[in-house]
N, C-alpha and C positions, 0 to 999 in steps of 0.2 A: 622318681619317673613322674615324667612327665602327666603319664591317666595315672596318678593317682589324685592327682593334684585337683584335676574336674576337665572336663572338654576344652579344646581351645576355642580359644572364642575367637568367627571370624570376621572379618574386615571388611562392613560394610560401605561404600561408597556415602557420601552428603546426598539429599533430595536433589539439589541441581545438578550435581554429577551424573545420577541416574538415568534423569529424563535429556540431559547433551546427549549421554551413550546410546539410550535408549531411542531417541531421534538419529543419530545419527546409524543405526544400526539399522531404521527403518527406511531411511534417506539409502544406502545401499540395495535396501531388500527390492525397493520400489524400481532402482532403477537397473536392474538385472530382471525386475519382471516387464519394463517398459522395453526392456530392448526384445527376450525374449516373445514377446508380442509380435511388435515388428517383424521380427527373424520371420515368424510361424506364419506370416500372412493373415493374422484372425484381425485388421486393420486397428488393432487399437491406437497406433502408433500413429493414424493416418488419419483416421474418421472414426474416434470415440474418443478421443484421447480430452474430455468434459466429464464422459462417464469414466475410465477409470480414474482420474483424478479423484471425480467424488465417494468411486466405493470404496477407493485406496487408502487416499489420501484422506481426506474430510470426516472420513465415517471414523478413521483411527485417533483425531482429534479433535471430535467438536461433539457435547453435550447430545443427547438423540433428543431433543429437545428443541432445539438447532432445525430449522426448516431448510433444506435447500430446492432450490428454484430457477428458472434458465426462461427468461423473456424479456419485457421491457418493463422501465418501474419509471411512475410518472410522479409529478405534484398538481398542485392547482393548475399550473398555467404550461406547465410543459411536460417529456415527455423523452425517454436517451432512448439510443442505438439499444440495438439487439447488444445482452449481456449472456456470457458464457454462463457462469455459476453469481446465485445471489440467496445469501447466505440473511435467512430472514426470520424477522420475532415473532416467534409461535402467540405470541399476546393481538399482534397485528391483524385483521382482515386481510386478505389477498381478493383478487382474483380469477381465478385459475379456469383454464377449458381441460384442460386436463392435469392429472397428478404432478405437482412438478413442472408448469407450462402457464405463463398466465401475463399476469399485469399484478403488478409489484407496488404500493403507495411508498415513495419514502420514508416518509414515516416511521416504516416498518423493517425497514434498509438497515442492515448490521455492517457488511460489507458485500463487495463485487470483485470479481476474478474471471479473469479473460486469461482463457487455458490455450495456450499451441502447442503442435504436436512439434514443429519445426520454425524455428522461426527466418523470418523474413522480415527485411524492413520495411515490402509493403503489410505484412504483420504486425509488425510490431506500432506501427501507425495508424492500423487498423484499432487496435488495443488501444493504445492511446488516446484513440477518437472515442471509442466504449467507453473506457474510463472519466473523460475529461465529458460526455452528457450527461455522465452521472453527476460530477463536482456542479455543474449549472444548474442543479435542481435541489432549491433550497426546502429546510420540512416549515411547516407551518405549526406554528407553539397556539396554545394557548392561551400562555401567560409569559409576557418576558422579563415577570419577576426574576428571575431564576437567574436570568441571561444576563441583568444587570451586576447581581451579582458578582457575576462569574465573572463580569467586565472590567468591575470594582477590585476584583483579587488579581485580576493579570497585573490593574495598572499599578495597584501597591505591588506584586512584583519585577514587574520592567516598566518601567517610564515611557511609553510608547504613543506615536502619534495616535489620534481614535480611528481613521480606516485601519489600522497596523491590531487595533484593540479587537475591532470589530470583524476580523478577518479569522484572528485568532481561534472569538469565540463562534465563527461560521464553521472551522475546523474542525473543532471540538465533538461539534453537535449533528456533523454530517459524518455520513455512511464511508468507511474505508474504500479504497479500492488498492488489487493488486493485479498485476501479471507475471504469471509462470508461464516456460514455455520447458521440454523435457530437453530440447535440441537447440542447434544453433549453427548456421555457416556463416555468423556476422564474427565480424573481430570486434576488439573493444575500442579502437576507432568510432566503427562503424556505429557500432552501439551505442556509444556516444553523442556523438555528433550526428544522430536521428533524433533522441531525446531533446538533446539543447534545440535543431533546432524547432521540434514542436512545440515546445515549452515558448518559444519567442515568436511565433505566431501564433499558439490557438489558450497557452496558458493566460491566468487569470496574473497579468503581469503588475495589478494597481499598487500592491504587496507585498512582502516578500512572505507571508504567511500564509496563504492557500496556494497554490501554486498550482493545483488542480493533476498535479504529477501524481503516479499512483507508490501509495506506503510504502509498499514494496514490489519491486521490478527483480526475476529471478529465473535466468536463462543459464546455461550448459557454462561453466568457466566464472559467469559475474552476476553480479548480484550488486544494483540498487537501492539506497535506504533516504527515506524524506529526510527531512530533519526538521523532525518535533521533538517535542518533550521523550518523546519514549528513547532514540537517544539522539541526546543534541548534537550534531556534526561539526566538531571544531578542528581545521583544516589546518590550522595551526600557526603561528607568530609570525612567521618568513610571508604564509599567502596569504593571509588578512596582509599583511600592507604591503604586497604587491595587487592585493584588490582595490584595496583602497586608491593605491595610487594608479589604476589602471579603469575603474569603475567607480567609484568616489567612496566619502567616506562611509555613506547608508546603504552600500552595499550586503548583500547577507548568500551563504551557500543554503540554496534550495532543496538541494539531493547531494548525493554522494556517490560515485561509481569505483568499483573496485574489481579486479579479476581474482576470484577465490571458487572454489572444487566446491565447498556445503550452499547448496540454493535450496531445498527442500528445510532442512530443520531452519533459518531466515523467516521461512514465510510461515513456518506452522509457529514458531515461538510470537510472531508480532498475529496472527489470526486467532490464536489464544489468548493473548496482551487483549486483544479488541472486541474479542466477544465477551470476558471477563469482563471489563467496563461497561460496555453497552446495557448488557443482561443485569448484571451485578450479583454480587455472590456475598449473603449473609446469614446468621444464625436468627430464624424465625423469631420466636423467641423475646434474644435483646436486644436486635439490629444492629448487630456487631457489623461491620461488614470485612467482608475475605477479599486476599486478594493471591495471585498463584504467583506474580510475578519473581517472587524470592523463588519460583523452582525454575521459571525462565530465564536464564543467564544468559543476557543478552548481552551485556557490558563483558562477558566472558567469553561470547561468540565474536563480541569486533574486538578484542586483546587479542585474541588465537589468530583467528580470520584476517582482518582487516589490519592490525596498529603496527605501520613500520611498512607496510607496503605504499605505494606509491598509485593513490588514487583522482579521479579524475572530476571536480565540481560544477554543476549548474548554478549560474548565479545569480540573482537580483537585482539591478541597479537602477537607479532615478535615472539613467542615460539610459539602458537599455527599455526602459517603460518609455520612456520620451520618445526615442526612435522610432519602437513597435506602433506607440498610437499615432504619431506620426504618418506611419505608412499606410497603415489601415485609413485615418482617413485618407490620404494618396491614394486609395483606392477605388473610397464608395467617389471621392470628387471624378475617380475618371470614368468609374463605373457610371456617374449621372450624365456625365458628358457625351456617352456615347449612346443615353436612352435622349438625350435630344440630338443628339445627328440623328436618329433613327426615326423620330416624329419628324 
């Protein structure tokens, strides 16, 4: 008899599957809570999206040591727009006028999140503008030697022009930006066109390696992922050939956009990855580095949610850069002629 042999062994899912299952269940719970709060008139979905997101989302996945604030970010030469959520390194000084609100040094910023209850075109542009204002702030470094080593390592892996390597290094040491909304009435075409127009007009178009777009853009029914070393985006050989013909041989995808039902899970695993990379996790005595990415099955998410689905890609090319630069120079010349006429 089975009970004479011993207790039945329970089959337990592997770590990554448990994490994905936990995140999926949490996503359902959060959606229900957010909808219920809006229906009950508590204002969570209208005026307190940030507070709800901090309390129910970030506190569920972040280590307690990560400081969560809201305000503006500064470097030695500039200041950002007002940012909804700032994830901050607790080792870095800050200037808060009250707990959780103030000015934050770019050197201590791990990431920023723009949170919208209902995403419209205006709010999407505003969120991208806010992300761009952070991306324009360069951290101050005490030594360029580590950056030189990083640049040399990247050059060995990818033989690229100097300006591309510089942007790759800048991307690696800059804070990550994310955009999240609970709901939207925008369709896929409206979203992709708005993001593409913003990138063409405001993105860092010198190279494809520092686009100033958010690392993750997540809204109801859609996901956008930046093309970086977290999940390199390969659009397929047929798309690449079309890109080369229409945009030139040096064209490159900077972001992919797809319709998908999962939104919170994508954002959560990227945030956990970026926090782990930025703050580090290691054995104190033996200095052995630990990584949590094996639990954060980004590739599984990609294969399950996006593989085989029709996506849309935002593309950098030398041609688009030249055209955008010429347009900006034309605007400046026109503004100059107007000012001369006024005088």
